[in-house]
C-alpha positions in Angstrom: -10.8 8.2 -21.1 -8.6 10.6 -19.1 -4.9 10.9 -19.9 -3.7 8.9 -16.9 -6.0 6.0 -17.7 -5.0 6.0 -21.3 -1.3 6.0 -20.4 -1.8 3.2 -17.9 -3.7 1.1 -20.5 -0.7 1.5 -22.8 1.7 0.3 -20.2 3.2 3.7 -19.5 5.3 3.3 -16.4 5.2 7.0 -15.6 1.4 6.7 -15.0 1.6 6.9 -11.2 -1.3 7.4 -8.8 -0.6 10.2 -6.4 1.5 9.1 -3.5 0.0 9.4 0.0 2.6 10.9 2.4 1.4 10.9 5.9 2.4 10.3 9.5 1.6 7.1 11.3 1.8 6.2 14.9 4.0 3.3 15.8 2.6 1.2 18.6 4.0 -1.3 21.2 7.4 0.3 21.7 9.5 0.4 24.9 9.3 4.2 24.9 5.6 4.4 24.0 3.8 5.3 20.8 5.7 7.5 18.4 4.8 9.3 15.1 6.8 8.5 12.0 6.6 9.5 8.3 5.0 6.9 6.0 4.5 6.8 2.3 1.9 4.7 0.4 2.6 4.4 -3.3 1.1 2.7 -6.3 2.3 2.1 -9.8 0.0 1.4 -12.8 2.6 -0.9 -14.3 2.5 -3.0 -11.1 -1.3 -2.9 -10.7 -1.8 -5.6 -8.1 0.5 -4.1 -5.4 0.9 -1.1 -3.2 4.0 0.0 -1.5 4.2 1.0 2.2 7.4 2.7 3.3 8.0 3.6 7.0 10.9 6.0 7.9 12.4 7.0 11.1 11.9 3.6 12.8 15.1 1.8 11.7 18.5 3.0 10.4 17.1 2.7 6.9 13.5 3.0 5.7 11.5 -0.2 6.0 9.4 -1.0 2.9 6.8 -3.6 2.2 4.8 -4.4 -0.9 1.3 -5.7 -0.3 -1.7 -6.7 -2.4 -3.9 -3.8 -3.3 -6.9 -6.1 -2.8 -5.6 -7.0 0.7 -5.5 -3.3 1.7 -9.1 -2.8 0.2 -10.4 -5.8 2.3 -8.7 -4.4 5.4 -10.6 -1.2 5.1 -13.8 -3.3 5.9 -12.4 -5.9 8.3 -9.4 -7.9 9.3 -7.2 -9.1 6.4 -3.9 -10.8 5.9 -2.1 -13.6 7.5 1.5 -14.4 8.5 3.7 -11.5 8.1 1.1 -9.0 6.9 -2.0 -8.2 9.0 -4.2 -5.1 8.6 -7.5 -4.2 10.3 -9.8 -1.2 10.8 -10.6 0.2 14.3 -13.8 -1.1 15.7 -14.9 2.3 16.8 -14.0 5.9 16.1 -11.4 7.4 18.3 -11.5 11.2 18.6 -14.0 11.4 15.7 -11.9 9.4 13.2 -11.4 5.8 12.2 -8.0 4.2 12.3 -6.4 1.5 10.2 -3.9 -0.8 12.0 -0.9 -2.4 10.2 1.3 -5.2 11.7 4.2 -6.2 9.5 7.1 -8.5 10.0 10.6 -7.0 9.5 14.1 -8.1 10.1 14.0 -6.8 13.7 10.7 -8.5 14.5 7.3 -7.0 14.0 6.3 -3.4 13.6 2.7 -2.3 14.3 1.3 1.2 13.5 -1.9 3.0 13.0 -2.9 5.3 10.1 -5.9 7.5 9.4 -8.5 5.2 7.8 -10.1 8.0 5.7 -6.8 9.1 4.2 -5.8 5.6 3.2 -9.3 4.9 1.8 -9.3 8.1 -0.3 -5.8 7.4 -1.6 -6.9 3.8 -2.5 -9.8 5.2 -4.4 -7.3 7.1 -6.5 -5.6 3.8 -7.4 -8.9 2.3 -8.4 -9.6 5.3 -10.6 -6.3 4.8 -12.4 -6.6 1.0 -12.8 -10.1 -0.3 -11.9 -10.2 -3.6 -10.0 -10.6 -6.4 -12.5 -8.7 -4.6 -15.2 -5.2 -5.0 -13.8 -4.3 -7.6 -16.5 -4.9 -5.0 -19.2 -2.1 -2.8 -18.1 0.5 -5.5 -17.4 3.4 -5.7 -19.8 3.2 -9.4 -20.4 6.4 -9.5 -22.6 8.4 -7.8 -19.9 7.1 -10.2 -17.2 8.0 -13.2 -19.4 11.5 -11.8 -19.9 11.9 -11.4 -16.1 10.7 -14.9 -15.4 12.2 -16.7 -18.3 15.5 -15.1 -19.2 16.9 -16.2 -22.5 20.3 -17.9 -22.1 
């Protein structure tokens, strides 16, 4: 077992998957599409979720936490409901596939596109760190219990 997997299995919160820092194109704005920095992150100690942080759109960075499985499903077809919807492009544009995100935020809804291949490769890294189906083995159940049921 490689070192990262061993640390994740022991609940080591420093066992992070590499972060994907990329640029995404925001769609449906009054001034037209615009490029913004975006950061996808994953923590082995929170194995069911991925973080998405978009900067340069609002006065402060906008951050969402979504299901890792939702993102995996979205790579193959439309996924999500309500405030979180993600879907792949139906065809290649300029030789590359795109992945579309539409998230609710305090100012309404933000929709942007990212490179499908970059997100897919990054997600593969999260799966190498914590394989799907093994998430429960890296959770700190005692810590979760303390969070949910504080002792008075």
